[in-house]
PDBQT receptor file of N, H, CA, C and O in Angstrom, charges set to zero:
ATOM      1  N   UNK A   1      92.854  95.780 108.716  1.00  0.00    +0.000 N 
ATOM      2  CA  UNK A   1      94.080  96.503 108.496  1.00  0.00    +0.000 C 
ATOM      3  C   UNK A   1      94.419  97.303 109.755  1.00  0.00    +0.000 C 
ATOM      4  O   UNK A   1      93.544  97.898 110.383  1.00  0.00    +0.000 OA
ATOM      5  N   UNK A   2      95.680  97.305 110.102  1.00  0.00    +0.000 N 
ATOM      6  H   UNK A   2      96.391  96.821 109.592  1.00  0.00    +0.000 HD
ATOM      7  CA  UNK A   2      96.131  98.029 111.278  1.00  0.00    +0.000 C 
ATOM      8  C   UNK A   2      96.247  99.519 110.955  1.00  0.00    +0.000 C 
ATOM      9  O   UNK A   2      96.659  99.893 109.857  1.00  0.00    +0.000 OA
ATOM     10  N   UNK A   3      95.883 100.358 111.912  1.00  0.00    +0.000 N 
ATOM     11  H   UNK A   3      95.549 100.055 112.804  1.00  0.00    +0.000 HD
ATOM     12  CA  UNK A   3      95.936 101.803 111.697  1.00  0.00    +0.000 C 
ATOM     13  C   UNK A   3      97.378 102.247 111.480  1.00  0.00    +0.000 C 
ATOM     14  O   UNK A   3      98.292 101.829 112.189  1.00  0.00    +0.000 OA
ATOM     15  N   UNK A   4      97.549 103.089 110.500  1.00  0.00    +0.000 N 
ATOM     16  H   UNK A   4      96.806 103.429 109.923  1.00  0.00    +0.000 HD
ATOM     17  CA  UNK A   4      98.847 103.642 110.162  1.00  0.00    +0.000 C 
ATOM     18  C   UNK A   4      99.149 104.793 111.118  1.00  0.00    +0.000 C 
ATOM     19  O   UNK A   4      98.278 105.620 111.385  1.00  0.00    +0.000 OA
ATOM     20  N   UNK A   5     100.365 104.853 111.631  1.00  0.00    +0.000 N 
ATOM     21  H   UNK A   5     101.074 104.181 111.414  1.00  0.00    +0.000 HD
ATOM     22  CA  UNK A   5     100.758 105.973 112.497  1.00  0.00    +0.000 C 
ATOM     23  C   UNK A   5     100.982 107.194 111.617  1.00  0.00    +0.000 C 
ATOM     24  O   UNK A   5     101.754 107.156 110.659  1.00  0.00    +0.000 OA
ATOM     25  N   UNK A   6     100.304 108.262 111.954  1.00  0.00    +0.000 N 
ATOM     26  H   UNK A   6      99.677 108.293 112.732  1.00  0.00    +0.000 HD
ATOM     27  CA  UNK A   6     100.377 109.479 111.159  1.00  0.00    +0.000 C 
ATOM     28  C   UNK A   6     100.766 110.665 112.034  1.00  0.00    +0.000 C 
ATOM     29  O   UNK A   6     100.360 110.762 113.192  1.00  0.00    +0.000 OA
ATOM     30  N   UNK A   7     101.548 111.552 111.466  1.00  0.00    +0.000 N 
ATOM     31  H   UNK A   7     101.878 111.473 110.525  1.00  0.00    +0.000 HD
ATOM     32  CA  UNK A   7     101.896 112.777 112.184  1.00  0.00    +0.000 C 
ATOM     33  C   UNK A   7     100.694 113.716 112.174  1.00  0.00    +0.000 C 
ATOM     34  O   UNK A   7      99.742 113.508 111.421  1.00  0.00    +0.000 OA
ATOM     35  N   UNK A   8     100.740 114.725 112.993  1.00  0.00    +0.000 N 
ATOM     36  H   UNK A   8     101.513 114.893 113.604  1.00  0.00    +0.000 HD
ATOM     37  CA  UNK A   8      99.652 115.706 113.004  1.00  0.00    +0.000 C 
ATOM     38  C   UNK A   8      99.567 116.400 111.650  1.00  0.00    +0.000 C 
ATOM     39  O   UNK A   8      98.473 116.695 111.170  1.00  0.00    +0.000 OA
ATOM     40  N   UNK A   9     100.708 116.658 111.039  1.00  0.00    +0.000 N 
ATOM     41  H   UNK A   9     101.597 116.419 111.429  1.00  0.00    +0.000 HD
ATOM     42  CA  UNK A   9     100.723 117.297 109.718  1.00  0.00    +0.000 C 
ATOM     43  C   UNK A   9     100.002 116.417 108.690  1.00  0.00    +0.000 C 
ATOM     44  O   UNK A   9      99.222 116.912 107.877  1.00  0.00    +0.000 OA
ATOM     45  N   UNK A  10     100.273 115.107 108.735  1.00  0.00    +0.000 N 
ATOM     46  H   UNK A  10     100.907 114.704 109.395  1.00  0.00    +0.000 HD
ATOM     47  CA  UNK A  10      99.615 114.172 107.815  1.00  0.00    +0.000 C 
ATOM     48  C   UNK A  10      98.109 114.109 108.076  1.00  0.00    +0.000 C 
ATOM     49  O   UNK A  10      97.311 114.088 107.139  1.00  0.00    +0.000 OA
ATOM     50  N   UNK A  11      97.730 114.079 109.351  1.00  0.00    +0.000 N 
ATOM     51  H   UNK A  11      98.378 114.096 110.112  1.00  0.00    +0.000 HD
ATOM     52  CA  UNK A  11      96.310 114.022 109.690  1.00  0.00    +0.000 C 
ATOM     53  C   UNK A  11      95.588 115.288 109.231  1.00  0.00    +0.000 C 
ATOM     54  O   UNK A  11      94.458 115.218 108.746  1.00  0.00    +0.000 OA
ATOM     55  N   UNK A  12      96.231 116.432 109.380  1.00  0.00    +0.000 N 
ATOM     56  H   UNK A  12      97.149 116.489 109.774  1.00  0.00    +0.000 HD
ATOM     57  CA  UNK A  12      95.635 117.686 108.911  1.00  0.00    +0.000 C 
ATOM     58  C   UNK A  12      95.507 117.686 107.387  1.00  0.00    +0.000 C 
ATOM     59  O   UNK A  12      94.518 118.182 106.846  1.00  0.00    +0.000 OA
ATOM     60  N   UNK A  13      96.502 117.133 106.700  1.00  0.00    +0.000 N 
ATOM     61  H   UNK A  13      97.304 116.731 107.140  1.00  0.00    +0.000 HD
ATOM     62  CA  UNK A  13      96.449 117.047 105.240  1.00  0.00    +0.000 C 
ATOM     63  C   UNK A  13      95.272 116.175 104.798  1.00  0.00    +0.000 C 
ATOM     64  O   UNK A  13      94.561 116.512 103.852  1.00  0.00    +0.000 OA
ATOM     65  N   UNK A  14      95.077 115.067 105.483  1.00  0.00    +0.000 N 
ATOM     66  H   UNK A  14      95.655 114.793 106.252  1.00  0.00    +0.000 HD
ATOM     67  CA  UNK A  14      93.968 114.166 105.170  1.00  0.00    +0.000 C 
ATOM     68  C   UNK A  14      92.637 114.861 105.442  1.00  0.00    +0.000 C 
ATOM     69  O   UNK A  14      91.715 114.779 104.630  1.00  0.00    +0.000 OA
ATOM     70  N   UNK A  15      92.536 115.538 106.569  1.00  0.00    +0.000 N 
ATOM     71  H   UNK A  15      93.285 115.605 107.228  1.00  0.00    +0.000 HD
ATOM     72  CA  UNK A  15      91.316 116.273 106.917  1.00  0.00    +0.000 C 
ATOM     73  C   UNK A  15      91.019 117.326 105.855  1.00  0.00    +0.000 C 
ATOM     74  O   UNK A  15      89.883 117.449 105.398  1.00  0.00    +0.000 OA
ATOM     75  N   UNK A  16      92.028 118.073 105.468  1.00  0.00    +0.000 N 
ATOM     76  H   UNK A  16      92.951 117.973 105.839  1.00  0.00    +0.000 HD
ATOM     77  CA  UNK A  16      91.869 119.122 104.458  1.00  0.00    +0.000 C 
ATOM     78  C   UNK A  16      91.408 118.522 103.132  1.00  0.00    +0.000 C 
ATOM     79  O   UNK A  16      90.511 119.063 102.486  1.00  0.00    +0.000 OA
ATOM     80  N   UNK A  17      92.013 117.414 102.726  1.00  0.00    +0.000 N 
ATOM     81  H   UNK A  17      92.741 116.974 103.251  1.00  0.00    +0.000 HD
ATOM     82  CA  UNK A  17      91.630 116.757 101.468  1.00  0.00    +0.000 C 
ATOM     83  C   UNK A  17      90.164 116.315 101.508  1.00  0.00    +0.000 C 
ATOM     84  O   UNK A  17      89.435 116.482 100.530  1.00  0.00    +0.000 OA
ATOM     85  N   UNK A  18      89.746 115.762 102.621  1.00  0.00    +0.000 N 
ATOM     86  H   UNK A  18      90.338 115.627 103.415  1.00  0.00    +0.000 HD
ATOM     87  CA  UNK A  18      88.360 115.312 102.758  1.00  0.00    +0.000 C 
ATOM     88  C   UNK A  18      87.393 116.494 102.689  1.00  0.00    +0.000 C 
ATOM     89  O   UNK A  18      86.373 116.425 102.003  1.00  0.00    +0.000 OA
ATOM     90  N   UNK A  19      87.710 117.563 103.393  1.00  0.00    +0.000 N 
ATOM     91  H   UNK A  19      88.538 117.618 103.950  1.00  0.00    +0.000 HD
ATOM     92  CA  UNK A  19      86.839 118.743 103.384  1.00  0.00    +0.000 C 
ATOM     93  C   UNK A  19      86.715 119.301 101.966  1.00  0.00    +0.000 C 
ATOM     94  O   UNK A  19      85.623 119.674 101.539  1.00  0.00    +0.000 OA
ATOM     95  N   UNK A  20      87.828 119.360 101.239  1.00  0.00    +0.000 N 
ATOM     96  H   UNK A  20      88.716 119.057 101.586  1.00  0.00    +0.000 HD
ATOM     97  CA  UNK A  20      87.782 119.869  99.864  1.00  0.00    +0.000 C 
ATOM     98  C   UNK A  20      86.916 118.982  98.974  1.00  0.00    +0.000 C 
ATOM     99  O   UNK A  20      86.144 119.489  98.160  1.00  0.00    +0.000 OA
ATOM    100  N   UNK A  21      87.037 117.660  99.122  1.00  0.00    +0.000 N 
ATOM    101  H   UNK A  21      87.665 117.248  99.783  1.00  0.00    +0.000 HD
ATOM    102  CA  UNK A  21      86.187 116.745  98.356  1.00  0.00    +0.000 C 
ATOM    103  C   UNK A  21      84.718 116.988  98.660  1.00  0.00    +0.000 C 
ATOM    104  O   UNK A  21      83.887 117.048  97.753  1.00  0.00    +0.000 OA
ATOM    105  N   UNK A  22      84.404 117.127  99.938  1.00  0.00    +0.000 N 
ATOM    106  H   UNK A  22      85.079 117.078 100.675  1.00  0.00    +0.000 HD
ATOM    107  CA  UNK A  22      83.014 117.333 100.324  1.00  0.00    +0.000 C 
ATOM    108  C   UNK A  22      82.497 118.686  99.823  1.00  0.00    +0.000 C 
ATOM    109  O   UNK A  22      81.337 118.802  99.427  1.00  0.00    +0.000 OA
ATOM    110  N   UNK A  23      83.354 119.696  99.843  1.00  0.00    +0.000 N 
ATOM    111  H   UNK A  23      84.296 119.601 100.164  1.00  0.00    +0.000 HD
ATOM    112  CA  UNK A  23      82.958 121.012  99.333  1.00  0.00    +0.000 C 
ATOM    113  C   UNK A  23      82.681 120.977  97.831  1.00  0.00    +0.000 C 
ATOM    114  O   UNK A  23      81.827 121.706  97.328  1.00  0.00    +0.000 OA
ATOM    115  N   UNK A  24      83.418 120.115  97.122  1.00  0.00    +0.000 N 
ATOM    116  H   UNK A  24      84.112 119.522  97.530  1.00  0.00    +0.000 HD
ATOM    117  CA  UNK A  24      83.224 119.985  95.677  1.00  0.00    +0.000 C 
ATOM    118  C   UNK A  24      81.961 119.200  95.345  1.00  0.00    +0.000 C 
ATOM    119  O   UNK A  24      81.500 119.206  94.203  1.00  0.00    +0.000 OA
ATOM    120  N   UNK A  25      81.405 118.528  96.344  1.00  0.00    +0.000 N 
ATOM    121  H   UNK A  25      81.779 118.523  97.271  1.00  0.00    +0.000 HD
ATOM    122  CA  UNK A  25      80.176 117.765  96.141  1.00  0.00    +0.000 C 
ATOM    123  C   UNK A  25      80.359 116.561  95.234  1.00  0.00    +0.000 C 
ATOM    124  O   UNK A  25      79.468 116.226  94.454  1.00  0.00    +0.000 OA
ATOM    125  N   UNK A  26      81.521 115.901  95.333  1.00  0.00    +0.000 N 
ATOM    126  H   UNK A  26      82.245 116.173  95.967  1.00  0.00    +0.000 HD
ATOM    127  CA  UNK A  26      81.816 114.771  94.446  1.00  0.00    +0.000 C 
ATOM    128  C   UNK A  26      81.167 113.462  94.895  1.00  0.00    +0.000 C 
ATOM    129  O   UNK A  26      81.314 112.441  94.224  1.00  0.00    +0.000 OA
ATOM    130  N   UNK A  27      80.468 113.480  95.999  1.00  0.00    +0.000 N 
ATOM    131  H   UNK A  27      80.349 114.310  96.544  1.00  0.00    +0.000 HD
ATOM    132  CA  UNK A  27      79.808 112.258  96.455  1.00  0.00    +0.000 C 
ATOM    133  C   UNK A  27      79.260 112.452  97.853  1.00  0.00    +0.000 C 
ATOM    134  O   UNK A  27      79.349 113.530  98.441  1.00  0.00    +0.000 OA
ATOM    135  N   UNK A  28      78.695 111.380  98.362  1.00  0.00    +0.000 N 
ATOM    136  H   UNK A  28      78.623 110.504  97.884  1.00  0.00    +0.000 HD
ATOM    137  CA  UNK A  28      78.157 111.405  99.722  1.00  0.00    +0.000 C 
ATOM    138  C   UNK A  28      79.315 111.437 100.720  1.00  0.00    +0.000 C 
ATOM    139  O   UNK A  28      80.478 111.279 100.348  1.00  0.00    +0.000 OA
ATOM    140  N   UNK A  29      78.982 111.641 101.969  1.00  0.00    +0.000 N 
ATOM    141  H   UNK A  29      78.038 111.770 102.272  1.00  0.00    +0.000 HD
ATOM    142  CA  UNK A  29      80.008 111.640 103.013  1.00  0.00    +0.000 C 
ATOM    143  C   UNK A  29      80.753 110.314 103.014  1.00  0.00    +0.000 C 
ATOM    144  O   UNK A  29      81.982 110.288 103.086  1.00  0.00    +0.000 OA
ATOM    145  N   UNK A  30      80.013 109.215 102.936  1.00  0.00    +0.000 N 
ATOM    146  H   UNK A  30      79.015 109.236 102.878  1.00  0.00    +0.000 HD
ATOM    147  CA  UNK A  30      80.650 107.890 102.932  1.00  0.00    +0.000 C 
ATOM    148  C   UNK A  30      81.583 107.726 101.733  1.00  0.00    +0.000 C 
ATOM    149  O   UNK A  30      82.670 107.162 101.859  1.00  0.00    +0.000 OA
ATOM    150  N   UNK A  31      81.156 108.219 100.573  1.00  0.00    +0.000 N 
ATOM    151  H   UNK A  31      80.273 108.677 100.470  1.00  0.00    +0.000 HD
ATOM    152  CA  UNK A  31      81.981 108.101  99.367  1.00  0.00    +0.000 C 
ATOM    153  C   UNK A  31      83.255 108.940  99.471  1.00  0.00    +0.000 C 
ATOM    154  O   UNK A  31      84.322 108.503  99.042  1.00  0.00    +0.000 OA
ATOM    155  N   UNK A  32      83.147 110.138 100.039  1.00  0.00    +0.000 N 
ATOM    156  H   UNK A  32      82.280 110.493 100.388  1.00  0.00    +0.000 HD
ATOM    157  CA  UNK A  32      84.344 110.965 100.165  1.00  0.00    +0.000 C 
ATOM    158  C   UNK A  32      85.305 110.389 101.199  1.00  0.00    +0.000 C 
ATOM    159  O   UNK A  32      86.521 110.517 101.056  1.00  0.00    +0.000 OA
ATOM    160  N   UNK A  33      84.773 109.764 102.225  1.00  0.00    +0.000 N 
ATOM    161  H   UNK A  33      83.785 109.660 102.341  1.00  0.00    +0.000 HD
ATOM    162  CA  UNK A  33      85.633 109.086 103.208  1.00  0.00    +0.000 C 
ATOM    163  C   UNK A  33      86.371 107.942 102.523  1.00  0.00    +0.000 C 
ATOM    164  O   UNK A  33      87.574 107.774 102.720  1.00  0.00    +0.000 OA
ATOM    165  N   UNK A  34      85.660 107.155 101.720  1.00  0.00    +0.000 N 
ATOM    166  H   UNK A  34      84.683 107.291 101.560  1.00  0.00    +0.000 HD
ATOM    167  CA  UNK A  34      86.293 106.038 101.005  1.00  0.00    +0.000 C 
ATOM    168  C   UNK A  34      87.352 106.529 100.036  1.00  0.00    +0.000 C 
ATOM    169  O   UNK A  34      88.433 105.948  99.946  1.00  0.00    +0.000 OA
ATOM    170  N   UNK A  35      87.049 107.595  99.310  1.00  0.00    +0.000 N 
ATOM    171  H   UNK A  35      86.171 108.068  99.383  1.00  0.00    +0.000 HD
ATOM    172  CA  UNK A  35      88.016 108.147  98.348  1.00  0.00    +0.000 C 
ATOM    173  C   UNK A  35      89.271 108.649  99.062  1.00  0.00    +0.000 C 
ATOM    174  O   UNK A  35      90.391 108.429  98.602  1.00  0.00    +0.000 OA
ATOM    175  N   UNK A  36      89.067 109.317 100.179  1.00  0.00    +0.000 N 
ATOM    176  H   UNK A  36      88.157 109.496 100.553  1.00  0.00    +0.000 HD
ATOM    177  CA  UNK A  36      90.195 109.850 100.945  1.00  0.00    +0.000 C 
ATOM    178  C   UNK A  36      91.030 108.713 101.526  1.00  0.00    +0.000 C 
ATOM    179  O   UNK A  36      92.259 108.760 101.491  1.00  0.00    +0.000 OA
ATOM    180  N   UNK A  37      90.369 107.701 102.054  1.00  0.00    +0.000 N 
ATOM    181  H   UNK A  37      89.370 107.662 102.083  1.00  0.00    +0.000 HD
ATOM    182  CA  UNK A  37      91.082 106.544 102.610  1.00  0.00    +0.000 C 
ATOM    183  C   UNK A  37      91.929 105.872 101.533  1.00  0.00    +0.000 C 
ATOM    184  O   UNK A  37      93.082 105.514 101.773  1.00  0.00    +0.000 OA
ATOM    185  N   UNK A  38      91.354 105.707 100.361  1.00  0.00    +0.000 N 
ATOM    186  H   UNK A  38      90.417 105.998 100.167  1.00  0.00    +0.000 HD
ATOM    187  CA  UNK A  38      92.075 105.073  99.257  1.00  0.00    +0.000 C 
ATOM    188  C   UNK A  38      93.276 105.921  98.840  1.00  0.00    +0.000 C 
ATOM    189  O   UNK A  38      94.367 105.394  98.624  1.00  0.00    +0.000 OA
ATOM    190  N   UNK A  39      93.074 107.218  98.731  1.00  0.00    +0.000 N 
ATOM    191  H   UNK A  39      92.187 107.646  98.907  1.00  0.00    +0.000 HD
ATOM    192  CA  UNK A  39      94.151 108.122  98.309  1.00  0.00    +0.000 C 
ATOM    193  C   UNK A  39      95.336 108.078  99.269  1.00  0.00    +0.000 C 
ATOM    194  O   UNK A  39      96.491 108.085  98.842  1.00  0.00    +0.000 OA
ATOM    195  N   UNK A  40      95.043 108.031 100.576  1.00  0.00    +0.000 N 
ATOM    196  H   UNK A  40      94.105 108.026 100.923  1.00  0.00    +0.000 HD
ATOM    197  CA  UNK A  40      96.111 108.067 101.571  1.00  0.00    +0.000 C 
ATOM    198  C   UNK A  40      96.485 106.680 102.096  1.00  0.00    +0.000 C 
ATOM    199  O   UNK A  40      97.310 106.550 103.001  1.00  0.00    +0.000 OA
ATOM    200  N   UNK A  41      95.870 105.650 101.518  1.00  0.00    +0.000 N 
ATOM    201  H   UNK A  41      95.200 105.755 100.784  1.00  0.00    +0.000 HD
ATOM    202  CA  UNK A  41      96.167 104.251 101.871  1.00  0.00    +0.000 C 
ATOM    203  C   UNK A  41      95.989 103.979 103.364  1.00  0.00    +0.000 C 
ATOM    204  O   UNK A  41      96.860 103.425 104.036  1.00  0.00    +0.000 OA
ATOM    205  N   UNK A  42      94.804 104.401 103.853  1.00  0.00    +0.000 N 
ATOM    206  H   UNK A  42      94.097 104.851 103.307  1.00  0.00    +0.000 HD
ATOM    207  CA  UNK A  42      94.431 104.125 105.232  1.00  0.00    +0.000 C 
ATOM    208  C   UNK A  42      92.998 103.604 105.250  1.00  0.00    +0.000 C 
ATOM    209  O   UNK A  42      92.297 103.656 104.239  1.00  0.00    +0.000 OA
ATOM    210  N   UNK A  43      92.571 103.105 106.396  1.00  0.00    +0.000 N 
ATOM    211  H   UNK A  43      93.141 103.062 107.217  1.00  0.00    +0.000 HD
ATOM    212  CA  UNK A  43      91.204 102.590 106.554  1.00  0.00    +0.000 C 
ATOM    213  C   UNK A  43      90.192 103.725 106.637  1.00  0.00    +0.000 C 
ATOM    214  O   UNK A  43      90.512 104.835 107.061  1.00  0.00    +0.000 OA
ATOM    215  N   UNK A  44      88.966 103.422 106.225  1.00  0.00    +0.000 N 
ATOM    216  H   UNK A  44      88.706 102.520 105.881  1.00  0.00    +0.000 HD
ATOM    217  CA  UNK A  44      87.864 104.366 106.375  1.00  0.00    +0.000 C 
ATOM    218  C   UNK A  44      87.731 104.799 107.833  1.00  0.00    +0.000 C 
ATOM    219  O   UNK A  44      87.495 105.972 108.123  1.00  0.00    +0.000 OA
ATOM    220  N   UNK A  45      87.885 103.834 108.749  1.00  0.00    +0.000 N 
ATOM    221  H   UNK A  45      88.076 102.881 108.513  1.00  0.00    +0.000 HD
ATOM    222  CA  UNK A  45      87.719 104.143 110.171  1.00  0.00    +0.000 C 
ATOM    223  C   UNK A  45      88.779 105.136 110.648  1.00  0.00    +0.000 C 
ATOM    224  O   UNK A  45      88.513 105.951 111.532  1.00  0.00    +0.000 OA
ATOM    225  N   UNK A  46      89.975 105.070 110.067  1.00  0.00    +0.000 N 
ATOM    226  H   UNK A  46      90.190 104.407 109.350  1.00  0.00    +0.000 HD
ATOM    227  CA  UNK A  46      91.011 106.022 110.457  1.00  0.00    +0.000 C 
ATOM    228  C   UNK A  46      90.671 107.421 109.934  1.00  0.00    +0.000 C 
ATOM    229  O   UNK A  46      90.927 108.419 110.609  1.00  0.00    +0.000 OA
ATOM    230  N   UNK A  47      90.100 107.489 108.739  1.00  0.00    +0.000 N 
ATOM    231  H   UNK A  47      89.892 106.679 108.191  1.00  0.00    +0.000 HD
ATOM    232  CA  UNK A  47      89.648 108.789 108.218  1.00  0.00    +0.000 C 
ATOM    233  C   UNK A  47      88.573 109.354 109.142  1.00  0.00    +0.000 C 
ATOM    234  O   UNK A  47      88.583 110.545 109.455  1.00  0.00    +0.000 OA
ATOM    235  N   UNK A  48      87.659 108.514 109.573  1.00  0.00    +0.000 N 
ATOM    236  H   UNK A  48      87.650 107.547 109.319  1.00  0.00    +0.000 HD
ATOM    237  CA  UNK A  48      86.594 108.961 110.475  1.00  0.00    +0.000 C 
ATOM    238  C   UNK A  48      87.171 109.488 111.790  1.00  0.00    +0.000 C 
ATOM    239  O   UNK A  48      86.681 110.481 112.328  1.00  0.00    +0.000 OA
ATOM    240  N   UNK A  49      88.205 108.830 112.306  1.00  0.00    +0.000 N 
ATOM    241  H   UNK A  49      88.603 108.023 111.869  1.00  0.00    +0.000 HD
ATOM    242  CA  UNK A  49      88.860 109.291 113.531  1.00  0.00    +0.000 C 
ATOM    243  C   UNK A  49      89.523 110.653 113.308  1.00  0.00    +0.000 C 
ATOM    244  O   UNK A  49      89.478 111.530 114.171  1.00  0.00    +0.000 OA
ATOM    245  N   UNK A  50      90.140 110.810 112.128  1.00  0.00    +0.000 N 
ATOM    246  H   UNK A  50      90.177 110.098 111.427  1.00  0.00    +0.000 HD
ATOM    247  CA  UNK A  50      90.781 112.084 111.790  1.00  0.00    +0.000 C 
ATOM    248  C   UNK A  50      89.736 113.187 111.683  1.00  0.00    +0.000 C 
ATOM    249  O   UNK A  50      89.980 114.317 112.106  1.00  0.00    +0.000 OA
ATOM    250  N   UNK A  51      88.578 112.869 111.122  1.00  0.00    +0.000 N 
ATOM    251  H   UNK A  51      88.379 111.951 110.777  1.00  0.00    +0.000 HD
ATOM    252  CA  UNK A  51      87.494 113.850 111.028  1.00  0.00    +0.000 C 
ATOM    253  C   UNK A  51      87.080 114.298 112.429  1.00  0.00    +0.000 C 
ATOM    254  O   UNK A  51      86.940 115.495 112.684  1.00  0.00    +0.000 OA
ATOM    255  N   UNK A  52      86.885 113.349 113.326  1.00  0.00    +0.000 N 
ATOM    256  H   UNK A  52      86.999 112.377 113.119  1.00  0.00    +0.000 HD
ATOM    257  CA  UNK A  52      86.510 113.688 114.702  1.00  0.00    +0.000 C 
ATOM    258  C   UNK A  52      87.575 114.558 115.351  1.00  0.00    +0.000 C 
ATOM    259  O   UNK A  52      87.257 115.552 116.004  1.00  0.00    +0.000 OA
ATOM    260  N   UNK A  53      88.841 114.186 115.171  1.00  0.00    +0.000 N 
ATOM    261  H   UNK A  53      89.099 113.379 114.640  1.00  0.00    +0.000 HD
ATOM    262  CA  UNK A  53      89.934 114.970 115.737  1.00  0.00    +0.000 C 
ATOM    263  C   UNK A  53      89.945 116.382 115.146  1.00  0.00    +0.000 C 
ATOM    264  O   UNK A  53      90.107 117.365 115.868  1.00  0.00    +0.000 OA
ATOM    265  N   UNK A  54      89.772 116.468 113.838  1.00  0.00    +0.000 N 
ATOM    266  H   UNK A  54      89.640 115.670 113.252  1.00  0.00    +0.000 HD
ATOM    267  CA  UNK A  54      89.769 117.767 113.176  1.00  0.00    +0.000 C 
ATOM    268  C   UNK A  54      88.653 118.671 113.654  1.00  0.00    +0.000 C 
ATOM    269  O   UNK A  54      88.845 119.875 113.819  1.00  0.00    +0.000 OA
ATOM    270  N   UNK A  55      87.495 118.093 113.874  1.00  0.00    +0.000 N 
ATOM    271  H   UNK A  55      87.339 117.115 113.739  1.00  0.00    +0.000 HD
ATOM    272  CA  UNK A  55      86.360 118.881 114.376  1.00  0.00    +0.000 C 
ATOM    273  C   UNK A  55      86.623 119.306 115.821  1.00  0.00    +0.000 C 
ATOM    274  O   UNK A  55      86.405 120.462 116.183  1.00  0.00    +0.000 OA
ATOM    275  N   UNK A  56      87.094 118.365 116.644  1.00  0.00    +0.000 N 
ATOM    276  H   UNK A  56      87.271 117.425 116.350  1.00  0.00    +0.000 HD
ATOM    277  CA  UNK A  56      87.380 118.668 118.051  1.00  0.00    +0.000 C 
ATOM    278  C   UNK A  56      88.432 119.760 118.204  1.00  0.00    +0.000 C 
ATOM    279  O   UNK A  56      88.363 120.575 119.123  1.00  0.00    +0.000 OA
ATOM    280  N   UNK A  57      89.412 119.770 117.291  1.00  0.00    +0.000 N 
ATOM    281  H   UNK A  57      89.469 119.107 116.544  1.00  0.00    +0.000 HD
ATOM    282  CA  UNK A  57      90.532 120.715 117.411  1.00  0.00    +0.000 C 
ATOM    283  C   UNK A  57      90.397 121.916 116.476  1.00  0.00    +0.000 C 
ATOM    284  O   UNK A  57      91.352 122.668 116.282  1.00  0.00    +0.000 OA
ATOM    285  N   UNK A  58      89.216 122.092 115.905  1.00  0.00    +0.000 N 
ATOM    286  H   UNK A  58      88.440 121.482 116.063  1.00  0.00    +0.000 HD
ATOM    287  CA  UNK A  58      88.924 123.242 115.041  1.00  0.00    +0.000 C 
ATOM    288  C   UNK A  58      89.854 123.367 113.838  1.00  0.00    +0.000 C 
ATOM    289  O   UNK A  58      90.262 124.471 113.480  1.00  0.00    +0.000 OA
ATOM    290  N   UNK A  59      90.190 122.239 113.215  1.00  0.00    +0.000 N 
ATOM    291  H   UNK A  59      89.859 121.341 113.506  1.00  0.00    +0.000 HD
ATOM    292  CA  UNK A  59      91.023 122.287 112.019  1.00  0.00    +0.000 C 
ATOM    293  C   UNK A  59      90.263 122.881 110.844  1.00  0.00    +0.000 C 
ATOM    294  O   UNK A  59      90.868 123.319 109.865  1.00  0.00    +0.000 OA
ATOM    295  N   UNK A  60      88.949 122.896 110.937  1.00  0.00    +0.000 N 
ATOM    296  H   UNK A  60      88.458 122.541 111.732  1.00  0.00    +0.000 HD
ATOM    297  CA  UNK A  60      88.142 123.448 109.844  1.00  0.00    +0.000 C 
ATOM    298  C   UNK A  60      88.500 124.919 109.626  1.00  0.00    +0.000 C 
ATOM    299  O   UNK A  60      88.526 125.385 108.487  1.00  0.00    +0.000 OA
ATOM    300  N   UNK A  61      88.774 125.647 110.699  1.00  0.00    +0.000 N 
ATOM    301  H   UNK A  61      88.753 125.268 111.624  1.00  0.00    +0.000 HD
ATOM    302  CA  UNK A  61      89.194 127.047 110.558  1.00  0.00    +0.000 C 
ATOM    303  C   UNK A  61      90.495 127.143 109.756  1.00  0.00    +0.000 C 
ATOM    304  O   UNK A  61      90.661 128.065 108.957  1.00  0.00    +0.000 OA
ATOM    305  N   UNK A  62      91.406 126.209 109.959  1.00  0.00    +0.000 N 
ATOM    306  H   UNK A  62      91.272 125.460 110.607  1.00  0.00    +0.000 HD
ATOM    307  CA  UNK A  62      92.663 126.205 109.218  1.00  0.00    +0.000 C 
ATOM    308  C   UNK A  62      92.415 125.919 107.732  1.00  0.00    +0.000 C 
ATOM    309  O   UNK A  62      93.076 126.495 106.868  1.00  0.00    +0.000 OA
ATOM    310  N   UNK A  63      91.473 125.039 107.445  1.00  0.00    +0.000 N 
ATOM    311  H   UNK A  63      90.937 124.571 108.147  1.00  0.00    +0.000 HD
ATOM    312  CA  UNK A  63      91.146 124.712 106.049  1.00  0.00    +0.000 C 
ATOM    313  C   UNK A  63      90.563 125.937 105.366  1.00  0.00    +0.000 C 
ATOM    314  O   UNK A  63      90.915 126.237 104.226  1.00  0.00    +0.000 OA
ATOM    315  N   UNK A  64      89.681 126.643 106.048  1.00  0.00    +0.000 N 
ATOM    316  H   UNK A  64      89.395 126.399 106.974  1.00  0.00    +0.000 HD
ATOM    317  CA  UNK A  64      89.031 127.818 105.475  1.00  0.00    +0.000 C 
ATOM    318  C   UNK A  64      90.059 128.900 105.182  1.00  0.00    +0.000 C 
ATOM    319  O   UNK A  64      90.000 129.526 104.124  1.00  0.00    +0.000 OA
ATOM    320  N   UNK A  65      90.991 129.133 106.086  1.00  0.00    +0.000 N 
ATOM    321  H   UNK A  65      91.038 128.624 106.945  1.00  0.00    +0.000 HD
ATOM    322  CA  UNK A  65      91.979 130.183 105.875  1.00  0.00    +0.000 C 
ATOM    323  C   UNK A  65      93.013 129.768 104.845  1.00  0.00    +0.000 C 
ATOM    324  O   UNK A  65      93.607 130.629 104.196  1.00  0.00    +0.000 OA
ATOM    325  N   UNK A  66      93.247 128.468 104.676  1.00  0.00    +0.000 N 
ATOM    326  H   UNK A  66      92.765 127.768 105.203  1.00  0.00    +0.000 HD
ATOM    327  CA  UNK A  66      94.219 127.979 103.700  1.00  0.00    +0.000 C 
ATOM    328  C   UNK A  66      93.662 128.009 102.291  1.00  0.00    +0.000 C 
ATOM    329  O   UNK A  66      94.422 128.092 101.326  1.00  0.00    +0.000 OA
ATOM    330  N   UNK A  67      92.346 127.943 102.160  1.00  0.00    +0.000 N 
ATOM    331  H   UNK A  67      91.729 127.876 102.944  1.00  0.00    +0.000 HD
ATOM    332  CA  UNK A  67      91.714 127.871 100.826  1.00  0.00    +0.000 C 
ATOM    333  C   UNK A  67      91.672 129.205 100.132  1.00  0.00    +0.000 C 
ATOM    334  O   UNK A  67      91.174 129.302  99.010  1.00  0.00    +0.000 OA
TER     335      UNK A  67
């Protein structure tokens, strides 16, 4: 599947959704990546890229303050 072009806002939303799933402890890291990919209709690999981007750009701080 070809990677979907996403805005920064969309990528942050996906990152936030993944972090919330992981915080809830609903599954392993791989399972939460799969769930997030399915929810947003993107590949697992694209979720992984978004995670890397989110960590590199400190989006985790934004998730913490938004929660």
